[in-house]
PAMINU-797449 format. One record per residue: x, y, z of N, C-alpha, C, CB in turn; residue in three letters. Coordinates in Angstrom, 3 decimals. Atoms other than C-alpha are relative to their C-alpha. Glycine has a CB too. Example, Ala and Ser with C-alpha at 12.3 -4.5 7.8 and 13.67 -1.06 7.14 Angstrom:
2
SITE        npx        npy        npz       capx       capy       capz        cpx        cpy        cpz       cbpx       cbpy       cbpz   residuo
SITE      0.890     -1.190      0.000     12.300     -4.500      7.800      0.900      1.200      0.000     -0.992      0.027      1.246       ALA
SITE     -0.820     -1.190     -0.060     13.670     -1.060      7.140     -0.770      1.090      0.730      0.414      0.462     -1.415       SER
//
This chain:
73
SITE        npx        npy        npz       capx       capy       capz        cpx        cpy        cpz       cbpx       cbpy       cbpz   residuo
SITE      0.976     -0.426      0.986    115.745     77.145    107.581      0.721      0.123     -1.341     -0.680      1.353      0.415       MET
SITE     -0.599     -0.026      1.332    116.443     76.737    103.884     -0.679      1.044     -0.877     -0.090     -1.383     -0.658       THR
SITE      0.598     -0.917      0.966    115.761     78.967    100.904     -1.365     -0.510     -0.439      0.921      0.183     -1.218       THR
SITE      1.292      0.593      0.389    112.987     76.557     99.916     -1.051      0.228      1.086      0.157     -1.515     -0.272       ALA
SITE      0.935     -0.266     -1.102    111.410     76.944    103.377     -0.505      1.439     -0.062      0.676     -0.267      1.365       ASP
SITE      0.366     -1.415      0.076    111.456     80.706    102.989     -0.909      0.248     -1.192      1.256      0.885     -0.095       ILE
SITE      0.818     -0.172      1.201    110.030     80.526     99.461     -1.427     -0.479      0.222      0.620     -0.748     -1.175       ALA
SITE      1.332      0.560     -0.256    107.096     78.493    100.794     -0.811      0.826      0.999      0.131     -1.419      0.510       ALA
SITE      0.690     -0.803     -1.013    106.241     81.063    103.471     -0.920      1.031     -0.645      1.015      0.699      0.909       MET
SITE      0.838     -1.120      0.473    103.368     83.532    103.024      0.787      1.306      0.100     -1.328      0.098      0.830       PRO
SITE     -0.717     -1.272      0.039    104.520     87.082    102.268      0.012      0.674      1.370     -0.630      0.931     -1.035       VAL
SITE      0.055     -0.641     -1.319    103.378     88.364    105.669      1.033     -0.619      0.947     -1.419     -0.125      0.603       ALA
SITE     -0.985      0.666     -0.842    105.569     85.767    107.405      1.421      0.353     -0.438     -0.207     -1.517     -0.038       GLU
SITE     -1.315     -0.404      0.502    108.513     86.660    105.154      0.360      1.387      0.508      0.027     -0.027     -1.537       LYS
SITE     -0.255     -1.361     -0.487    108.161     90.305    106.146      0.337     -0.009      1.483     -1.216      0.902     -0.258       LEU
SITE     -0.303      0.103     -1.430    108.098     89.382    109.845      1.406     -0.548      0.208     -1.032     -0.898      0.711       LYS
SITE     -1.333      0.572     -0.094    111.211     87.252    109.373      1.061      1.029     -0.366      0.118     -1.223     -0.903       LEU
SITE     -0.955     -1.008      0.440    112.979     90.032    107.491      0.153      1.086      1.069     -0.447      0.619     -1.342       MET
SITE     -0.066     -1.014     -1.053    112.106     92.535    110.225      0.797     -0.527      1.194     -1.422      0.418      0.443       GLU
SITE     -0.747      0.592     -1.113    113.445     90.154    112.890      1.491     -0.064     -0.322     -0.534     -1.409      0.320       ALA
SITE     -1.405      0.028      0.403    116.673     89.732    110.914      0.629      1.385      0.092      0.135     -0.541     -1.424       LEU
SITE     -0.532     -1.364     -0.063    117.132     93.496    110.586      0.192      0.440      1.454     -0.941      0.981     -0.735       TRP
SITE     -0.124     -0.351     -1.415    116.476     93.965    114.314      1.225     -0.673      0.610     -1.271     -0.402      0.774       ASP
SITE     -1.150      0.734     -0.512    119.069     91.289    115.080      1.312      0.608     -0.497     -0.087     -1.472     -0.409       SER
SITE     -1.207     -0.616      0.554    121.640     92.832    112.746      0.274      1.353      0.642     -0.130      0.158     -1.515       LEU
SITE     -0.145     -1.332     -0.581    121.007     96.287    114.181      0.513     -0.067      1.441     -1.336      0.740     -0.045       ASN
SITE     -0.386      0.134     -1.400    121.563     95.019    117.731      1.449     -0.458      0.159     -0.924     -0.976      0.698       ALA
SITE     -1.372      0.489     -0.106    124.998     93.604    116.925      0.956      1.144      0.294      0.416     -0.721     -1.285       GLN
SITE     -0.952     -1.038     -0.393    127.856     95.500    118.478      1.191      0.091     -0.936      0.484     -0.252      1.400       THR
SITE     -1.140     -0.068      0.926    130.473     94.587    115.871     -0.468      0.593     -1.318      0.634     -1.411     -0.225       ASP
SITE      0.452     -0.749      1.179    129.895     97.158    113.174      1.072      0.003     -1.089     -0.362      1.447      0.389       LYS
SITE     -1.098      0.085      0.954    132.745     95.943    110.963     -0.463     -0.174     -1.443      0.898     -1.135      0.373       ASP
SITE      0.511      0.211      1.350    130.494     95.418    107.960     -0.229      1.362     -0.651     -1.317     -0.842      0.018       VAL
SITE      0.154     -1.268      0.718    130.748     98.249    105.454     -1.187     -0.080     -0.957      1.294      0.355     -0.774       GLU
SITE      1.086     -0.065      0.973    127.794     99.344    103.359      0.589     -0.040     -1.406     -0.859      1.281      0.205       SER
SITE     -0.489      0.016      1.380    128.159     98.663     99.648     -0.088      1.394     -0.623     -0.800     -1.013     -0.844       PRO
SITE     -0.051     -1.317      0.644    128.909    101.608     97.335     -1.370      0.442     -0.509      0.994     -0.019     -1.155       ALA
SITE      1.311     -0.369      0.541    125.425    101.464     95.780     -0.909      0.564      1.093     -0.665     -1.217     -0.663       TRP
SITE      0.845     -0.477     -1.088    123.927    102.109     99.223      0.153      1.504      0.190      0.337     -0.732      1.298       HIS
SITE     -0.240     -1.443     -0.123    125.562    105.528     99.491     -0.668      0.758     -1.146      1.516      0.298      0.022       GLU
SITE      0.622     -0.642      1.163    124.353    106.356     95.973     -1.519      0.048      0.155      0.377     -0.747     -1.296       ALA
SITE      1.450      0.035     -0.197    120.792    105.295     96.845     -0.435      1.012      1.054     -0.452     -1.408      0.405       ALA
SITE      0.311     -0.988     -1.039    120.820    107.407    100.015      0.123      1.428     -0.537      0.930     -0.187      1.209       LEU
SITE     -0.184     -1.328      0.588    122.145    110.402     98.089     -1.161      0.332     -0.928      1.336      0.077     -0.766       GLN
SITE      1.133     -0.219      0.909    119.415    109.974     95.459     -1.265      0.315      0.789     -0.227     -1.238     -0.895       GLN
SITE      1.169     -0.252     -0.838    116.761    109.820     98.178      0.051      1.403      0.599     -0.095     -1.050      1.117       ALA
SITE     -0.155     -1.346     -0.549    118.147    112.976     99.784     -0.244      1.059     -1.074      1.403      0.172      0.606       GLU
SITE      0.221     -0.931      1.111    118.203    114.718     96.398     -1.481      0.107     -0.338      0.790     -0.444     -1.238       ASP
SITE      1.434      0.005      0.299    114.588    113.685     95.761     -0.781      0.772      1.056     -0.524     -1.439     -0.092       ASP
SITE      0.654     -0.759     -1.072    113.537    115.059     99.157      0.230      1.498     -0.179      0.520     -0.454      1.377       LEU
SITE     -0.345     -1.411      0.188    115.352    118.334     98.492     -0.759      0.593     -1.181      1.512      0.160     -0.212       THR
SITE      0.692     -0.475      1.197    113.753    118.624     95.043     -1.524     -0.010      0.160      0.394     -0.852     -1.192       ALA
SITE      1.443      0.061     -0.211    110.310    117.937     96.492     -0.695     -1.091     -0.803     -0.607      1.316     -0.338       GLY
SITE      0.598      1.090      0.782    109.782    114.838     94.341     -0.205     -1.259      0.831      0.873     -0.322     -1.203       THR
SITE      0.218      1.114     -0.927    109.683    112.536     97.388     -0.392      0.584      1.350      1.280     -0.908      0.125       ALA
SITE      0.374     -0.451     -1.336    108.290    112.752    100.884      0.305     -1.099      1.001     -1.496      0.396      0.059       SER
SITE     -0.286      0.950     -1.070    108.984    111.100    104.215     -1.283     -0.676      0.448      0.682      0.701      1.187       LEU
SITE      1.116      0.767     -0.536    106.724    108.404    105.616      0.457     -0.559      1.345     -0.455     -1.149     -0.989       VAL
SITE     -0.294      0.553     -1.306    106.624    107.388    109.268      0.261     -1.500     -0.130     -1.158      0.276      0.986       ASP
SITE     -0.396      1.402      0.141    108.331    103.978    109.676     -1.138     -0.942      0.400      1.245     -0.288      0.851       TRP
SITE      1.112      0.863     -0.426    105.368    102.475    111.577     -1.083     -0.040     -1.081     -0.600      0.500      1.346       ALA
SITE      0.994     -0.048      1.080    103.010    103.633    108.813      0.477     -0.773     -1.220     -0.301      1.450     -0.388       GLU
SITE     -0.551      0.722      1.152    105.325    102.238    106.132     -0.114     -1.505      0.221      1.477      0.399     -0.243       ALA
SITE      0.116      1.430     -0.279    105.445     98.825    107.832     -1.450     -0.455     -0.076      0.582     -0.325      1.377       LYS
SITE      1.418      0.343      0.046    101.664     98.826    108.252     -0.485     -0.085     -1.441     -0.829      1.030      0.780       ASP
SITE      0.376      0.002      1.423    101.224     99.687    104.580      0.533     -1.241     -0.714      0.527      1.268     -0.695       SER
SITE     -0.592      1.197      0.607    103.593     96.883    103.544     -0.741     -1.261      0.431      1.484     -0.111      0.373       LEU
SITE      0.735      1.171     -0.493    101.779     94.383    105.739     -1.369     -0.102     -0.664     -0.159      0.068      1.529       ARG
SITE      1.316      0.011      0.636     98.399     95.401    104.310      0.085     -0.382     -1.465     -0.660      1.356      0.137       LYS
SITE     -0.125      0.291      1.435     99.640     95.204    100.720      0.432     -1.442     -0.246      1.001      0.958     -0.651       SER
SITE     -0.442      1.383      0.178    101.034     91.703    101.330     -1.142     -0.990      0.219      1.149     -0.312      0.956       SER
SITE      1.162      0.875     -0.224     97.603     90.313    102.223     -0.807     -0.133     -1.288     -0.897      0.551      1.145       ARG
SITE      0.645      0.141      1.312     96.738     89.358     98.691     -0.712     -1.310     -0.097      1.013      0.121     -1.127       VAL
//
């Protein structure tokens, strides 16, 4: 699959592909890949926002459903 193939896909199919990729990466046993520095900063910001009450948690299944619905344009 090429970048052009992916670009031609509908958004809903791209989201399914991305979810499958994440599931595959998560299942890998070799965890030698380090997160980039910006990732720690983003997680810290999210935690700070939760603590300050300026953000709230959303159930992962609900978040995926919302993303799928919003991609049906």
